[in-house]
NUNU-742574 format. One line per 3 residues: their letters; for each residue x, y, z of C-alpha. Coordinates in nm, 3 decimals. Last residue first. Example, Ala and Ser with C-alpha at 12.3 -4.5 7.8 and 13.67 -1.06 7.14 Angstrom:
% NUNU-742574
SA = 1.367,-0.106,0.714 ~ 1.230,-0.450,0.780;
This chain:
% NUNU-742574
XXX = 3.348,0.218,1.150 ~ 3.490,0.052,1.494 ~ 3.316,-0.277,1.400;
XXX = 3.554,-0.286,1.085 ~ 3.482,-0.218,0.747 ~ 3.254,-0.360,0.491;
XXX = 2.922,-0.534,0.554 ~ 2.689,-0.270,0.462 ~ 2.513,-0.034,0.697;
XXX = 2.115,-0.083,0.764 ~ 1.813,0.069,0.695 ~ 1.466,0.115,0.803;
XXX = 1.235,0.435,0.724 ~ 0.873,0.400,0.835 ~ 0.633,0.648,0.650;
XXX = 0.280,0.734,0.754 ~ 0.028,0.871,0.517 ~ -0.210,1.117,0.632;
XXX = -0.080,1.423,0.440 ~ -0.124,1.280,0.120 ~ -0.022,1.535,-0.126;
XXX = 0.282,1.602,0.053 ~ 0.361,1.242,0.055 ~ 0.375,1.229,-0.331;
XXX = 0.581,1.535,-0.343 ~ 0.827,1.366,-0.094 ~ 0.821,1.056,-0.321;
XXX = 0.924,1.263,-0.600 ~ 1.220,1.446,-0.433 ~ 1.347,1.096,-0.308;
XXX = 1.353,0.968,-0.663 ~ 1.508,1.291,-0.777 ~ 1.764,1.278,-0.502;
XXX = 1.889,0.922,-0.553 ~ 2.091,0.984,-0.868 ~ 2.285,1.233,-0.654;
XXX = 2.415,0.975,-0.409 ~ 2.292,1.042,-0.039 ~ 2.539,1.166,0.184;
XXX = 2.661,0.946,0.491 ~ 2.985,0.797,0.331 ~ 3.180,0.498,0.430;
XXX = 3.050,0.291,0.121 ~ 2.886,0.518,-0.125 ~ 2.502,0.571,-0.045;
XXX = 2.142,0.502,-0.235 ~ 2.219,0.320,-0.544 ~ 2.486,0.093,-0.395;
XXX = 2.280,0.006,-0.109 ~ 1.985,-0.094,-0.332 ~ 1.654,0.052,-0.236;
XXX = 1.387,-0.162,-0.138 ~ 1.039,0.016,-0.131 ~ 0.730,-0.109,0.074;
XXX = 0.393,-0.021,0.035 ~ 0.159,-0.132,0.308 ~ -0.152,-0.369,0.255;
XXX = -0.079,-0.607,0.564 ~ 0.008,-0.872,0.328 ~ 0.296,-0.625,0.177;
XXX = 0.271,-0.436,-0.153 ~ 0.604,-0.419,-0.336 ~ 0.825,-0.152,-0.493;
XXX = 1.183,-0.258,-0.583 ~ 1.466,0.016,-0.648 ~ 1.684,-0.131,-0.933;
XXX = 1.706,0.247,-1.062 ~ 1.536,0.167,-1.386 ~ 1.180,0.261,-1.317;
XXX = 1.194,0.406,-0.974 ~ 0.952,0.689,-1.033 ~ 0.717,0.493,-1.243;
XXX = 0.719,0.222,-0.943 ~ 0.617,0.510,-0.697 ~ 0.346,0.646,-0.899;
XXX = 0.206,0.288,-0.937 ~ 0.224,0.210,-0.563 ~ 0.049,0.523,-0.502;
XXX = -0.231,0.442,-0.764 ~ -0.257,0.107,-0.616 ~ -0.323,0.227,-0.272;
XXX = -0.563,0.456,-0.363 ~ -0.751,0.179,-0.546 ~ -0.736,-0.033,-0.254;
XXX = -0.877,0.273,-0.036 ~ -1.162,0.352,-0.255 ~ -1.271,-0.003,-0.320;
XXX = -1.271,-0.070,0.033 ~ -1.480,0.225,0.107 ~ -1.732,0.158,-0.155;
XXX = -1.756,-0.201,-0.039 ~ -1.790,-0.106,0.315 ~ -2.068,0.142,0.232;
XXX = -2.253,-0.121,0.042 ~ -2.183,-0.390,0.287 ~ -2.313,-0.168,0.555;
XXX = -2.632,-0.079,0.410 ~ -2.701,-0.455,0.347 ~ -2.606,-0.547,0.670;
XXX = -2.820,-0.271,0.854 ~ -3.121,-0.370,0.603 ~ -3.061,-0.724,0.749;
XXX = -3.013,-0.646,1.074 ~ -3.346,-0.434,1.126 ~ -3.446,-0.334,1.491;
XXX = -3.198,-0.030,1.532 ~ -2.956,-0.231,1.767 ~ -2.983,-0.490,1.492;
XXX = -2.903,-0.273,1.232 ~ -2.582,-0.133,1.399 ~ -2.461,-0.504,1.448;
XXX = -2.571,-0.614,1.090 ~ -2.391,-0.270,0.943 ~ -2.063,-0.367,1.125;
XXX = -2.079,-0.719,1.004 ~ -2.177,-0.592,0.628 ~ -1.933,-0.308,0.638;
XXX = -1.640,-0.558,0.735 ~ -1.739,-0.825,0.480 ~ -1.792,-0.531,0.180;
XXX = -1.460,-0.375,0.290 ~ -1.274,-0.706,0.274 ~ -1.421,-0.784,-0.089;
XXX = -1.341,-0.420,-0.221 ~ -0.981,-0.468,-0.095 ~ -0.974,-0.788,-0.258;
XXX = -1.090,-0.672,-0.569 ~ -0.830,-0.372,-0.563 ~ -0.555,-0.599,-0.492;
XXX = -0.699,-0.849,-0.797 ~ -0.727,-0.534,-1.044 ~ -0.369,-0.445,-0.959;
XXX = -0.206,-0.782,-0.977 ~ -0.379,-0.840,-1.310 ~ -0.695,-1.022,-1.310;
XXX = -0.737,-1.381,-1.476 ~ -0.721,-1.561,-1.132 ~ -0.966,-1.305,-0.990;
XXX = -1.294,-1.521,-1.031 ~ -1.186,-1.724,-0.702 ~ -1.216,-1.398,-0.518;
XXX = -1.587,-1.334,-0.603 ~ -1.666,-1.692,-0.508 ~ -1.482,-1.660,-0.192;
X = -1.653,-1.361,-0.097;
């Protein structure tokens, strides 16, 4: 896998992410296949089959994540919202406070609604997706507010 990933220097971030997911899937599949193959009497065959299945699964997963990231980036273009992929393969969206809420208000700004509507549509097409929402207040006002 080191040789495979070393060749990724000239790849785009998208291609590198997909290649890394494919490589991880290959390794995990090969290990699982070797264990299953050992139980069945042919560890090499099991490792080969596992590597192939893992590579396909890793590629599909990484490609899907990259497609979701690109959709999120397209929706948030020009908004100041930053979309990144974390090291543990999650998508993170950083929304500037001045884009989402006014100080002292709990209602979402009108320009944020199309972004949220688009994200909801994407989530509805991927019912297995999980979302964590983390937020905080700004630094204005007293502790009472």
